[in-house]
C-alpha positions in Angstrom: -71.5 -37.7 34.2 -68.3 -35.9 35.0 -67.4 -33.0 32.7 -63.8 -32.5 31.7 -62.6 -28.9 31.4 -60.0 -28.6 28.7 -58.4 -25.4 27.5 -58.4 -25.0 23.8 -55.7 -23.0 22.1 -56.7 -20.7 19.3 -55.6 -22.0 15.9 -52.7 -20.0 14.5 -52.2 -19.4 10.8 -49.1 -21.0 9.4 -46.1 -18.8 8.3 -45.8 -21.0 5.3 -49.3 -20.3 3.9 -48.8 -18.7 0.5 -52.3 -17.2 0.8 -51.4 -15.3 4.0 -51.1 -11.5 3.7 -47.9 -9.6 3.7 -44.5 -11.1 4.3 -45.9 -14.4 5.6 -47.4 -15.0 2.2 -44.2 -14.3 0.4 -42.4 -16.7 2.7 -44.9 -19.4 2.0 -44.8 -18.9 -1.7 -41.0 -19.1 -1.7 -41.1 -22.3 0.3 -43.5 -23.9 -2.2 -41.4 -22.9 -5.1 -38.3 -24.5 -3.4 -40.3 -27.7 -2.8 -41.5 -27.8 -6.4 -38.0 -27.2 -7.7 -36.6 -30.0 -5.6 -39.3 -32.4 -6.7 -38.7 -31.5 -10.4 -35.0 -31.9 -10.0 -35.4 -35.3 -8.3 -37.7 -36.5 -11.1 -35.4 -35.3 -13.8 -32.4 -37.0 -12.1 -34.4 -40.2 -11.8 -35.4 -40.0 -15.5 -31.7 -39.3 -16.5 -30.5 -42.2 -14.4 -33.0 -44.5 -16.0 -32.0 -43.4 -19.4 -28.3 -43.9 -18.5 -29.0 -47.4 -17.2 -30.7 -48.4 -20.4 -27.9 -47.2 -22.6 -25.4 -49.5 -24.2 -22.1 -50.1 -22.3 -20.2 -48.2 -25.0 -22.4 -45.1 -24.6 -22.2 -45.2 -20.8 -18.4 -45.5 -21.0 -18.2 -42.6 -23.3 -20.3 -40.4 -21.0 -18.2 -41.4 -17.9 -15.0 -40.7 -19.7 -16.3 -37.3 -20.9 -17.4 -36.4 -17.4 -14.0 -37.4 -16.0 -12.2 -35.3 -18.7 -14.4 -32.2 -17.8 -13.7 -32.7 -14.1 -10.0 -33.1 -14.6 -9.9 -30.0 -16.9 -11.7 -27.9 -14.3 -9.4 -29.1 -11.6 -6.3 -28.4 -13.7 -7.6 -24.9 -14.5 -7.9 -24.2 -10.7 -4.4 -25.6 -10.0 -2.9 -23.6 -12.9 -4.4 -20.4 -11.7 -3.2 -21.1 -8.2 0.4 -21.7 -9.5 0.4 -18.6 -11.6 -1.0 -16.3 -8.9 1.6 -13.8 -8.0 3.3 -14.8 -4.7 3.1 -12.2 -2.0 6.3 -10.2 -1.4 8.7 -11.5 1.2 9.5 -9.4 4.3 12.8 -8.3 2.7 10.9 -7.3 -0.5 8.4 -5.3 1.5 11.1 -3.5 3.5 12.9 -2.7 0.2 9.8 -1.1 -1.4 10.4 2.6 -1.9 7.7 4.6 -0.1 5.8 7.3 -2.0 7.0 5.8 -5.3 10.3 7.6 -4.8 12.1 5.2 -7.1 10.0 6.3 -10.1 10.5 10.1 -9.7 12.8 12.1 -11.9 16.1 13.3 -10.6 16.8 17.0 -9.8 18.5 19.0 -12.5 21.5 21.3 -12.5 21.6 24.8 -13.9 24.7 25.6 -15.8 26.2 22.4 -14.5 26.5 23.7 -11.0 23.4 25.0 -9.2 20.6 22.7 -8.3 17.3 23.8 -9.8 14.9 23.9 -6.9 11.2 24.1 -7.9 9.4 27.5 -7.4 6.4 25.4 -6.2 5.1 21.9 -6.0 1.7 20.6 -5.1 0.1 22.9 -2.5 3.5 24.4 -1.6 4.9 27.7 -2.8 8.4 29.1 -2.2 8.1 31.7 0.5 10.1 34.4 -1.4 12.6 34.9 -4.1 15.4 35.4 -1.6 17.4 32.4 -0.5 16.0 31.0 2.7 18.1 31.0 5.9 19.2 27.4 6.2 20.7 28.1 9.6 17.2 28.2 11.0 16.3 24.8 9.7 16.6 21.3 11.3 19.8 19.9 12.5 19.5 17.2 9.9 19.3 19.8 7.1 22.3 21.6 8.5 24.2 18.3 8.5 23.4 17.7 4.9 24.3 21.2 3.9 27.6 21.3 5.8 30.4 21.1 3.2 33.3 21.1 5.7 35.3 17.9 5.8 37.3 17.2 9.0 36.7 17.7 12.7 34.7 20.9 12.1 31.9 19.0 10.4 28.8 19.3 12.6 27.8 15.6 12.2 31.1 13.9 11.4 30.2 13.1 7.8 33.4 13.1 5.8 31.9 12.8 2.3 32.2 16.0 0.1 29.0 17.3 -1.3 29.3 18.5 -4.9 26.1 20.6 -5.2 23.6 21.9 -2.6 20.1 23.3 -2.7 17.8 24.6 0.0 14.4 26.2 0.0 11.5 26.9 2.4 8.0 26.3 1.1 4.6 27.3 2.6 1.2 25.6 2.4 -1.6 27.3 4.3 -0.4 27.9 7.8 2.4 25.4 7.6 5.8 25.3 5.9 8.5 22.8 5.1 12.3 23.1 4.5 13.8 21.1 1.7 17.6 20.5 1.5 19.2 18.5 -1.3 22.7 17.5 -2.2 24.5 15.7 -4.9 27.3 13.3 -4.0 30.1 12.2 -6.4 29.1 8.5 -6.5 26.4 6.1 -5.5 28.6 4.5 -2.9 29.4 7.8 -1.3 25.7 8.7 -1.4 25.0 5.4 0.5 27.6 6.3 3.1 26.2 9.9 3.4 22.6 8.7 4.0 23.9 6.2 6.6 25.9 9.0 8.2 22.8 11.2 8.3 20.9 8.3 9.9 23.6 7.8 12.6 23.5 11.6 13.3 19.7 11.6 13.5 19.8 8.8 16.0 22.3 10.7 18.2 20.2 13.9 18.3 16.7 12.3 18.5 14.8 9.3 17.2 14.6 7.4 13.9 12.2 4.9 12.4 10.7 3.1 9.4 14.1 3.0 7.6 15.8 1.1 4.9 19.5 1.7 4.7 22.3 0.4 2.6 21.0 -1.1 -0.6 17.9 -3.0 0.6 16.0 -1.4 -2.2 16.4 1.3 -4.9 15.9 4.1 -2.3 17.5 4.3 1.2 15.3 6.4 3.6 14.4 7.1 7.2 12.3 9.3 9.4 14.1 11.4 12.0 12.7 13.3 14.9 14.6 15.9 16.9 13.4 18.6 19.3 10.9 20.7 17.4 11.4 19.0 14.0 10.4 15.9 12.1 12.2 15.0 8.9 12.3 12.5 6.1 15.6 11.8 4.4 16.2 9.6 1.3 18.9 8.8 -1.1 18.5 7.7 -4.7 21.4 7.4 -7.1 23.8 10.3 -6.2 21.0 12.5 -4.8 20.0 13.0 -1.2 16.9 14.9 -0.1 15.9 15.9 3.4 12.4 17.4 4.0 11.9 18.9 7.5 8.9 20.5 9.2 7.1 20.8 12.6 4.1 18.7 11.8 3.9 15.0 10.8 0.8 15.7 8.7 2.6 18.5 6.9 5.6 16.3 6.4 3.6 13.5 4.8 1.8 16.1 2.5 5.2 17.5 1.4 6.8 14.1 0.8 3.8 13.0 -1.3 3.8 16.1 -3.4 7.5 16.8 -3.8 8.2 15.8 -7.5 11.8 14.5 -7.1 
């Protein structure tokens, strides 16, 4: 008699055995629970369908109408929520949004109706000294805003008179910022002044991220010139230019400046 040699594989324990130790047992137990839940659901649905088929026509009609009303109500609720969801702002709206919530800040005040009341400190920034800072050592953009001459002598060719001026230098840690402010006689002239500042900043360096001429409640732009980076904005009849050497210091000052 010829003998057949066959290789027999060892029996492996199933991963779905709930009696298995460790994680395999939990997997098996979960699988059994799912099967039982599916069978119970199936049996209950069959029972409900049998009961439904043995109901009178009027009762079945009432149930179908109620289900349709519930479905329509749920669908209507979803549609109503979709219609009342706030639509995203348009590109024009996004461009017009004032950065750093500048449109919600209070205006600067005047002392005795003439001098601008510059803060002694704001946020992490302290005024360097009680003596007036030397504005001639500041950025060209600040010098342009503070230049009150009208005519060919004006350094940046802005022919709008500035009624009131203010300038201070503030320190925070190892850095510092210069803040120049001016009040113009009207909103229209303030718009023209900030546009003139923008044109000047573009001539002497680079500009970016700007909204000029009534796109939103605040007109603003960044300007970069050799050794300086500035942020200028106009709101109502006020114009503010903040200048420093470091972009990080500039963002900190803009965020913390209260006006």
